[in-house]
C-alpha angles and dihedrals in degrees: 000000000000092000091052092051090048090054087050089057098256116145129203107259092184143329127223116181109311094342121097118194110211128193131186115252097228102025114043091187087074103081138145144173119230119194110210112215132158092252133061113279118253117258092251090058092050090049090052094049093050089045094052095044092043094232118150121226090247092051090047091053093049088051094053 
C-alpha cells in the first residue's frame, strides 16, 4: 500500500509507531493514514485509504 501511494506522488508527512501519515505532493487535502502490519489490510482499511487519497480502484490496480 505504501509503494502504491509513493507511485501516486504521496510522501510521508510523519510516522508514529506502525502508522504512516501520507500527503499528496501537489494537493495537501489528499491525505491518508496507513497502518503497517505483517498481514494484508482488511477491505475496509483499503477502502478508507483509497477514499482519503482520492485514488480510484482502477488507478490503484494500475499502480500495483
